[in-house]
PALO-729111 format. One record per residue: x, y, z of N, C-alpha, C, O, CB in turn; residue number from 0. Coordinates in Angstrom, 2 decimals. Atoms other than C-alpha are relative to their C-alpha. Glycine has a CB too. Layout:
// PALO-729111
R,X,Y,Z,X,Y,Z,X,Y,Z,X,Y,Z,X,Y,Z,NUM
...
This chain:
// PALO-729111
R,-0.20,0.82,1.18,-28.52,76.27,82.31,1.19,-0.92,0.27,2.22,-0.50,0.80,0.24,0.88,-1.27,0
R,-1.05,0.98,-0.20,-26.44,73.11,82.41,0.64,-0.37,-1.34,0.16,0.03,-2.40,-0.54,-1.26,0.69,1
R,-0.65,0.44,1.24,-24.07,71.54,79.91,-0.97,-0.85,-0.82,-0.97,-0.78,-2.05,1.30,-0.81,0.32,2
R,0.99,0.82,0.71,-26.85,69.07,79.04,-1.00,0.88,-0.75,-1.41,0.54,-1.85,-0.75,-0.92,0.99,3
R,0.91,-0.93,0.67,-29.16,72.01,78.21,0.66,0.58,-1.25,0.01,0.74,-2.28,-0.42,1.13,0.95,4
R,-0.73,-0.53,1.16,-26.50,73.44,75.91,0.06,-1.04,-1.11,-0.19,-0.74,-2.27,1.43,0.43,0.40,5
R,-0.07,1.08,0.98,-26.04,70.08,74.19,-1.35,-0.21,-0.66,-1.42,-0.36,-1.88,0.48,-1.31,0.67,6
R,1.34,0.19,0.57,-29.81,69.66,73.75,-0.36,1.13,-0.96,-0.89,0.87,-2.05,-1.04,-0.07,1.12,7
R,0.32,-1.15,0.87,-30.21,73.17,72.29,0.76,-0.04,-1.31,0.18,0.20,-2.37,0.31,1.29,0.72,8
R,-0.80,0.07,1.22,-27.36,72.76,69.82,-0.46,-1.15,-0.86,-0.55,-1.03,-2.08,1.49,-0.14,0.32,9
R,0.46,1.18,0.73,-28.58,69.30,68.86,-1.30,0.29,-0.75,-1.45,-0.09,-1.91,-0.18,-1.17,0.95,10
R,1.29,-0.33,0.63,-32.10,70.59,68.14,0.17,0.99,-1.14,-0.51,0.88,-2.16,-0.96,0.56,1.03,11
R,-0.15,-1.03,1.02,-30.90,73.59,66.14,0.84,-0.45,-1.20,0.68,0.08,-2.30,0.62,1.25,0.60,12
R,-0.87,0.44,1.11,-28.31,71.72,64.03,-0.41,-1.34,-0.61,-0.02,-1.65,-1.73,1.42,-0.10,0.48,13
R,0.37,1.32,0.49,-29.87,68.28,63.65,1.05,-1.06,0.28,0.88,-2.22,-0.11,-0.27,0.06,-1.47,14
R,-1.03,0.97,-0.37,-26.70,66.62,64.97,-0.49,-0.82,1.20,-1.38,-0.40,1.93,1.35,0.72,0.34,15
R,0.38,0.82,-1.14,-26.98,63.80,67.49,0.54,0.62,1.29,1.54,1.34,1.28,0.51,-1.45,-0.17,16
R,-0.44,-0.52,-1.29,-26.67,64.64,71.17,1.39,-0.54,0.35,2.18,0.15,1.00,-1.01,-0.37,1.11,17
R,-1.31,0.59,-0.28,-23.68,62.29,71.38,1.11,0.79,-0.69,2.13,1.10,-0.08,0.04,-1.48,-0.45,18
R,-1.01,-0.75,0.75,-21.78,64.15,68.66,0.17,1.41,0.57,1.29,1.89,0.73,-0.39,0.08,-1.48,19
R,-0.07,-1.36,-0.56,-22.65,67.56,70.10,0.69,-0.05,1.37,1.48,0.84,1.69,-1.42,0.62,0.13,20
R,-0.63,0.14,-1.30,-21.63,66.35,73.57,1.51,-0.14,-0.12,2.26,0.44,0.68,-0.56,-1.20,0.72,21
R,-1.44,0.15,0.23,-18.22,65.30,72.23,0.64,1.33,-0.38,1.74,1.65,0.09,0.26,-1.03,-1.08,22
R,-0.53,-1.30,0.42,-17.72,68.70,70.60,0.05,0.97,1.18,1.06,1.64,1.39,-0.86,0.59,-1.13,23
R,0.05,-0.91,-1.15,-18.80,70.66,73.70,1.09,-0.38,1.01,1.80,0.49,1.51,-1.40,-0.04,0.67,24
R,-1.05,0.45,-0.92,-16.55,68.53,75.93,1.39,0.31,-0.54,2.29,0.68,0.21,-0.14,-1.50,0.27,25
R,-1.29,-0.30,0.61,-13.69,68.98,73.46,0.37,1.48,0.13,1.52,1.81,0.41,-0.02,-0.39,-1.46,26
R,-0.24,-1.44,-0.12,-14.05,72.77,73.51,0.36,0.36,1.44,1.32,1.09,1.69,-1.24,0.81,-0.46,27
R,-0.27,-0.30,-1.41,-14.19,72.90,77.31,1.36,-0.56,0.44,2.08,0.09,1.19,-1.12,-0.57,0.88,28
R,-1.30,0.58,-0.33,-11.19,70.56,77.62,1.13,0.84,-0.58,2.15,1.06,0.08,0.11,-1.43,-0.52,29
R,-1.02,-0.84,0.62,-9.21,72.73,75.19,0.20,1.29,0.78,1.34,1.74,0.96,-0.38,0.32,-1.44,30
R,-0.08,-1.23,-0.79,-10.01,75.85,77.21,0.74,-0.28,1.32,1.62,0.48,1.71,-1.42,0.58,0.29,31
R,-0.65,0.36,-1.27,-9.00,74.12,80.47,1.50,-0.23,-0.18,2.30,0.27,0.61,-0.64,-1.25,0.59,32
R,-1.41,0.29,0.24,-5.72,72.85,79.02,0.79,1.26,-0.31,1.90,1.44,0.19,0.14,-1.00,-1.16,33
R,-0.69,-1.24,0.35,-4.81,76.22,77.53,0.20,0.89,1.22,1.27,1.46,1.40,-0.77,0.76,-1.08,34
R,-0.12,-0.82,-1.20,-5.51,78.04,80.79,1.02,-0.61,0.98,1.74,0.13,1.65,-1.36,0.15,0.69,35
R,-0.97,0.65,-0.88,-3.47,75.46,82.73,1.43,0.29,-0.45,2.34,0.31,0.37,-0.24,-1.52,0.02,36
R,-1.32,-0.34,0.53,-0.54,76.32,80.45,0.27,1.50,0.02,1.33,1.95,-0.41,0.13,-0.51,-1.42,37
R,-0.18,-1.45,-0.12,-1.06,80.05,81.10,-0.32,0.76,-1.27,0.01,1.94,-1.38,1.39,0.30,0.40,38
R,0.34,-0.68,1.26,-2.36,80.84,77.61,-1.25,0.87,0.17,-2.03,0.70,1.11,-0.23,-1.03,-1.12,39
R,1.15,-0.91,0.04,-4.91,83.54,76.81,-0.88,-0.45,-1.16,-0.38,-0.71,-2.25,0.45,1.51,-0.18,40
R,0.93,0.45,1.03,-8.04,82.53,74.85,-0.95,1.14,-0.31,-1.67,1.62,0.57,-0.78,-1.28,0.47,41
R,0.87,-1.10,0.42,-9.86,85.19,72.87,-1.02,-0.53,-1.00,-0.65,-1.07,-2.04,0.82,1.16,-0.61,42
R,1.09,0.39,0.89,-13.25,84.44,71.30,-0.71,1.29,-0.38,-1.43,1.87,0.43,-0.99,-1.04,0.67,43
R,0.55,-1.29,0.46,-14.31,87.46,69.22,-1.51,0.04,0.19,-2.21,-0.91,-0.14,0.35,0.23,-1.48,44
R,1.42,-0.19,-0.24,-17.73,88.79,70.17,-0.50,-0.68,1.26,-1.67,-0.50,1.63,-0.77,-0.51,-1.17,45
R,0.40,0.69,-1.22,-17.79,86.66,73.33,0.81,0.49,1.19,0.25,0.99,2.16,0.16,-1.50,-0.15,46
R,-0.83,-0.46,-1.10,-14.82,87.46,75.55,1.36,-0.65,0.02,1.76,-1.32,-0.93,-0.69,-0.24,1.30,47
R,-1.36,0.49,-0.16,-11.39,86.52,76.83,0.09,-0.81,1.29,-0.36,-0.37,2.35,1.03,1.18,0.01,48
R,-0.35,0.81,-1.16,-10.37,83.71,79.18,1.49,0.17,0.20,2.27,0.06,-0.75,-0.40,-1.52,-0.19,49
R,-1.42,-0.14,-0.27,-7.05,84.29,80.89,0.27,-0.40,1.45,-0.65,-0.56,2.25,0.48,1.44,-0.28,50
R,-0.41,0.33,-1.35,-5.08,83.42,84.01,0.73,1.20,0.57,1.62,1.76,-0.07,0.91,-1.28,0.03,51
R,-0.66,-1.13,-0.66,-4.07,86.16,86.44,0.59,-0.46,1.33,0.11,-1.41,1.95,-1.01,1.17,0.22,52
R,-0.67,0.31,-1.25,-1.76,86.08,89.43,-0.61,0.85,1.10,-0.65,2.08,0.99,1.53,0.24,-0.11,53
R,0.52,-0.71,-1.16,-3.35,87.00,92.76,1.12,0.12,1.01,1.77,-0.88,1.35,-1.25,-0.72,0.61,54
R,-1.08,-0.26,-0.96,-0.91,88.57,95.20,-0.34,-0.65,1.35,-1.51,-0.86,1.67,0.23,1.52,0.18,55
R,0.25,0.53,-1.36,-0.47,87.09,98.68,-0.69,1.07,0.84,-0.49,2.26,0.65,1.32,-0.46,0.68,56
R,0.72,-0.95,-0.84,-2.70,88.64,101.31,-0.28,-0.60,1.36,-0.12,-1.80,1.58,-1.30,0.44,-0.66,57
R,0.37,0.42,-1.34,-3.77,88.48,104.90,-1.52,0.01,0.09,-2.16,0.98,-0.31,0.64,0.93,1.09,58
R,1.45,0.09,-0.15,-7.31,87.31,105.66,-0.31,-0.30,1.47,0.60,-0.49,2.28,-0.60,-1.10,-0.94,59
R,0.42,0.25,-1.37,-9.32,86.73,108.82,-1.12,-1.04,-0.01,-2.07,-0.92,-0.78,-0.46,1.30,0.70,60
R,1.05,0.99,-0.17,-11.37,83.70,109.83,-1.13,0.66,0.79,-0.90,1.05,1.94,0.54,-1.31,0.72,61
R,1.07,-0.72,-0.70,-14.78,85.21,110.75,-0.49,-0.70,1.26,-1.02,-0.04,2.16,-1.15,0.19,-0.94,62
R,0.47,0.72,-1.19,-15.58,82.48,113.30,0.95,0.18,1.20,0.51,0.37,2.33,-0.15,-1.48,-0.31,63
R,-0.98,-0.03,-1.09,-12.35,82.63,115.30,0.78,1.31,0.09,1.53,1.52,1.04,0.95,-1.13,-0.15,64
R,-0.77,-1.24,0.11,-10.97,86.05,114.30,1.49,-0.25,-0.17,2.31,0.65,0.01,-0.23,0.86,1.23,65
R,-1.40,0.35,0.21,-7.72,84.22,113.57,0.48,0.58,-1.33,-0.23,0.50,-2.34,0.19,-1.53,0.02,66
R,-0.59,-0.55,1.20,-5.45,85.92,111.02,0.64,-1.15,-0.79,1.36,-1.97,-0.23,1.05,1.11,0.34,67
R,-0.49,1.08,0.86,-4.61,83.65,108.08,0.74,0.62,-1.18,0.27,1.59,-1.78,-1.17,-0.90,-0.49,68
R,-0.75,-0.46,1.16,-1.97,84.16,105.40,-0.43,-0.82,-1.21,-0.42,-2.05,-1.17,1.54,-0.12,0.24,69
R,0.36,0.66,1.25,-3.13,83.36,101.86,1.12,0.29,-0.98,1.44,1.45,-1.24,-1.40,0.48,-0.56,70
R,-1.14,-0.15,0.89,-0.28,82.76,99.45,-0.39,0.45,-1.39,-1.57,0.53,-1.74,0.75,-1.28,-0.09,71
R,0.21,-0.39,1.40,0.14,83.89,95.87,-0.60,-1.19,-0.75,-0.26,-2.34,-0.48,1.34,0.45,-0.67,72
R,0.62,1.08,0.77,-2.00,81.92,93.40,-0.42,0.50,-1.37,-0.58,1.70,-1.59,-1.20,-0.57,0.75,73
R,0.46,-0.30,1.35,-3.06,81.79,89.79,-1.48,-0.38,-0.07,-1.87,-1.46,0.36,0.85,-0.77,-1.08,74
R,1.43,0.26,0.10,-6.80,82.06,89.06,-0.49,0.28,-1.42,-0.02,1.23,-2.06,-0.78,0.85,1.02,75
R,0.58,-0.26,1.31,-8.81,81.79,85.82,-0.99,1.16,0.09,-1.72,1.30,1.07,-0.68,-1.27,-0.57,76
R,0.87,-1.17,0.05,-10.70,84.94,84.80,-0.65,0.06,-1.37,-0.02,-0.27,-2.38,0.79,1.32,0.31,77
R,0.68,-0.24,1.27,-13.30,85.66,82.11,-0.36,1.47,-0.08,-0.93,2.03,0.85,-1.28,-0.89,-0.14,78
R,0.32,-1.41,0.24,-13.64,89.16,80.67,-0.92,0.04,-1.23,-0.47,-0.26,-2.33,1.30,0.88,-0.22,79
R,0.92,-0.01,1.14,-16.76,89.57,78.47,0.32,1.13,-0.98,0.84,2.18,-0.59,-1.44,0.13,0.49,80
R,-0.21,-1.03,1.01,-16.55,91.49,75.20,-1.06,1.09,0.15,-2.06,0.90,0.85,-0.04,-0.61,-1.44,81
R,0.99,-1.09,-0.06,-18.38,94.79,74.74,-1.32,-0.45,-0.59,-2.38,-0.08,-0.08,0.52,1.23,-0.74,82
R,1.22,0.49,0.65,-20.88,93.07,72.43,-0.79,-0.89,0.96,-2.00,-0.72,1.11,0.33,-0.78,-1.29,83
R,0.62,0.91,-0.95,-21.60,90.34,74.99,-0.60,0.79,1.16,-1.74,0.54,1.56,1.02,-1.04,0.51,84
R,0.45,-0.82,-1.13,-21.89,92.88,77.83,-1.25,0.80,-0.40,-2.18,0.91,0.40,1.12,0.95,0.47,85
R,1.14,-0.79,0.45,-24.31,95.02,75.77,-1.26,-0.88,-0.13,-2.36,-0.44,0.19,0.32,0.68,-1.33,86
R,1.14,0.90,0.13,-26.54,92.01,75.03,-0.58,-0.37,1.36,-1.79,-0.47,1.52,0.41,-1.27,-0.76,87
R,0.46,0.35,-1.35,-26.72,91.10,78.72,-0.70,1.19,0.65,-1.66,0.99,1.40,1.17,-0.46,0.87,88
R,0.59,-1.19,-0.60,-27.57,94.69,79.70,-1.39,0.32,-0.52,-2.15,1.03,0.14,0.89,1.18,-0.23,89
R,1.32,-0.30,0.58,-30.64,94.79,77.43,-1.11,-0.62,0.80,-2.28,-0.47,0.45,-0.09,-0.49,-1.42,90
């Protein structure tokens, strides 16, 4: 499913124009991106939590050359689904 599919589905179910729905969807995604960039935690009840976690530095290996590579500490976005969401997917 693509963002266009989401926009089309919402537009059909609400009667709003695709342009208006597209603006809303883009606004929500931009808000999530901005909040995560600032290190905030986003909780959407019944859906899940978006948060940023710190990954510790580690040693990795290039499989082609067997060269050892150091990977530094970094911040990565993570999504943790709610129990309700997880139960719906498991059905």
